[in-house]
C-alpha positions as a printed Julia matrix, in Angstrom:
203×3 Matrix{Float64}:
 -71.05   88.42   21.48
 -73.36   88.82   18.6
 -77.63   88.39   19.44
 -78.7    87.76   16.21
 -77.91   87.65   12.82
 -79.95   88.15    9.4
 -78.73   86.57    6.25
 -79.1    87.8     2.73
 -78.82   84.94    0.37
 -79.53   84.86   -3.74
 -81.91   81.28   -3.81
 -84.26   78.95   -1.83
 -81.5    76.43   -1.89
 -79.07   78.01    0.17
 -81.78   79.4     2.64
 -82.72   75.79    2.84
 -79.17   74.57    3.46
 -78.27   77.19    5.94
 -81.63   76.09    8.17
 -80.11   72.79    8.11
 -76.39   73.58    9.58
 -76.56   77.02   10.94
 -77.43   75.65   14.39
 -74.05   73.48   14.37
 -71.8    76.5    13.89
 -73.67   79.01   15.93
 -75.15   77.23   18.59
 -78.88   78.52   20.0
 -77.84   82.26   18.29
 -80.99   83.45   16.88
 -81.31   84.48   13.08
 -83.65   85.14    9.49
 -82.89   83.86    6.08
 -84.18   86.16    3.22
 -83.98   84.4     0.03
 -83.97   86.23   -3.37
 -85.13   85.36   -6.53
 -81.45   85.09   -7.79
 -78.62   86.02   -7.8
 -79.18   89.68   -9.97
 -81.99   90.0    -7.68
 -80.27   90.41   -4.17
 -77.8    92.46   -5.69
 -80.11   95.13   -7.78
 -82.12   95.13   -4.14
 -79.0    95.2    -1.84
 -78.13   98.88   -1.82
 -82.0    99.56   -0.51
 -82.17   96.88    1.68
 -79.07   97.86    3.66
 -79.87  101.2     3.88
 -83.27  100.06    5.62
 -81.34   98.27    8.34
 -78.56  101.43    8.58
 -82.03  103.14   10.11
 -82.87  100.57   13.0
 -80.3    97.86   13.26
 -79.19   97.34   17.06
 -75.87   96.85   17.85
 -75.71   93.06   18.86
 -77.28   92.42   15.5
 -75.16   91.56   11.92
 -75.74   91.47    8.48
 -74.14   88.48    6.5
 -74.42   88.65    2.98
 -73.78   85.21    0.91
 -73.71   85.38   -2.92
 -72.29   82.23   -5.37
 -68.99   83.53   -7.1
 -70.47   81.6   -10.39
 -68.22   83.19  -13.6
 -67.61   86.84  -11.85
 -63.9    88.06  -10.82
 -64.95   87.33   -6.93
 -62.53   90.02   -5.76
 -64.99   92.42   -8.11
 -67.8    91.06   -6.97
 -67.08   91.39   -2.97
 -66.16   95.18   -4.05
 -69.57   95.61   -5.43
 -70.72   94.23   -2.11
 -68.59   96.37    0.27
 -70.12   99.52   -1.93
 -73.17   98.39   -1.2
 -72.84   98.75    2.77
 -70.52  101.59    2.72
 -72.9   103.52    0.45
 -75.76  102.7     3.28
 -73.4   103.91    6.1
 -72.93  100.62    7.46
 -69.16   98.86    8.26
 -68.16   95.59    6.62
 -66.0    93.15    8.89
 -63.47   93.66    6.1
 -63.61   97.69    6.26
 -63.86   97.72   10.35
 -60.09   97.66   11.4
 -60.66   97.62   15.21
 -64.5    98.78   14.98
 -67.72   96.95   15.52
 -69.08   96.01   12.3
 -72.66   95.28   11.42
 -71.91   93.78    7.88
 -70.15   90.32    6.4
 -70.32   89.73    2.92
 -69.25   86.3     1.81
 -68.77   84.19   -1.49
 -69.39   80.2    -2.22
 -67.24   79.77   -4.6
 -68.36   78.79   -7.21
 -71.73   77.91   -6.11
 -73.55   76.75   -2.74
 -72.97   73.29   -4.37
 -69.48   73.09   -4.05
 -69.89   73.69   -0.18
 -71.69   69.86   -0.2
 -68.49   68.96   -2.52
 -66.59   69.72    0.4
 -68.34   67.27    2.33
 -68.72   64.47    0.22
 -70.11   61.95    3.41
 -73.31   64.17    3.77
 -73.88   63.43   -0.13
 -73.0    59.68    0.68
 -75.65   59.51    3.42
 -78.37   61.94    1.62
 -77.69   59.79   -1.7
 -76.71   56.37   -0.81
 -75.7    55.0    -4.24
 -73.36   57.87   -5.19
 -69.47   56.39   -5.38
 -67.56   57.57   -2.4
 -64.43   57.64   -4.7
 -66.11   61.19   -5.79
 -63.76   63.31   -4.27
 -60.46   61.45   -5.32
 -61.16   62.41   -8.67
 -58.87   65.0   -10.2
 -61.84   67.23  -11.49
 -63.65   67.06   -8.07
 -60.9    67.63   -5.57
 -60.94   71.0    -5.34
 -64.61   71.57   -4.2
 -63.82   75.3    -5.31
 -62.06   75.01   -8.38
 -64.47   72.35  -10.14
 -64.96   73.78  -13.51
 -68.44   73.95  -15.46
 -70.45   74.64  -12.78
 -70.64   73.14   -9.97
 -74.21   72.64   -9.5
 -73.92   70.81  -12.97
 -71.36   68.89  -11.7
 -73.24   67.48   -9.03
 -76.33   66.55  -10.91
 -74.17   64.81  -13.41
 -72.86   62.77  -10.4
 -76.13   62.18   -9.05
 -77.87   61.03  -12.01
 -75.33   58.49  -12.73
 -75.57   57.15   -9.65
 -79.82   56.58  -10.46
 -80.99   59.82   -8.93
 -83.09   63.2   -10.24
 -83.45   61.41  -13.84
 -85.33   64.57  -15.08
 -82.77   66.74  -13.71
 -81.23   68.6   -10.46
 -84.3    69.36   -8.11
 -81.47   71.94   -6.28
 -84.07   72.71   -3.24
 -84.66   68.75   -2.76
 -81.34   68.15   -3.09
 -79.93   70.82   -0.63
 -82.05   69.91    2.32
 -81.19   65.82    1.56
 -77.43   66.76    2.04
 -77.68   69.84    4.0
 -79.15   68.19    7.14
 -75.88   65.66    7.17
 -73.28   68.54    6.66
 -70.47   68.36    9.49
 -69.64   72.03    9.03
 -66.04   71.61   11.12
 -64.65   69.05    8.4
 -65.62   70.61    5.31
 -63.09   70.63    2.82
 -64.41   73.95    0.59
 -62.54   76.9     1.17
 -64.95   79.15    0.65
 -67.1    77.3     3.36
 -64.57   77.49    5.79
 -64.21   81.08    5.48
 -68.22   81.59    5.81
 -68.1    79.24    9.06
 -64.78   80.79   10.83
 -66.71   84.08   10.82
 -70.01   82.76   12.13
 -67.77   81.06   15.29
 -66.09   84.65   15.75
 -69.18   86.31   15.5
 -71.04   83.58   18.24
 -68.07   82.49   20.63
């Protein structure tokens, strides 16, 4: 069983969200989260960061890299993450076969906010004036397939309900929603893939 997980994420809003709901997934497993300034910052520093880990990482540790898909080709993005680990001499879960692995790469499709659309009950508990019917609308039915940017979509929904009239404050919204999230019921496929590998590691 994994003793400790190091999370590398691209921005503070993801860090804030993870701190709220990770204990509901991994129980008492210890973890640390390292946010970057943006996706580009994470990708540019990833190779060096992983090479640093390769010199000391204990057998019971795992590294989980989480980035937004945005408009990137997810396969190409995943290949870039896998290559960074391979060049650092670390084995990823995707490459491991039956070997022990050190790194797991996961992509939030298209962005963190898609995970919020995947648990609309959590959004309603954080922002009660929001319409409960949003997930039933065609454009929001597939939380990972919302076009035009999921954070922009969430911003529109929240502003329409009377919140964040001067624009979405992403860290505040992430903290408010994530504290109510139930990882077991999230409808976002990319969230489910993220959740399931953490459960696999820690049970």
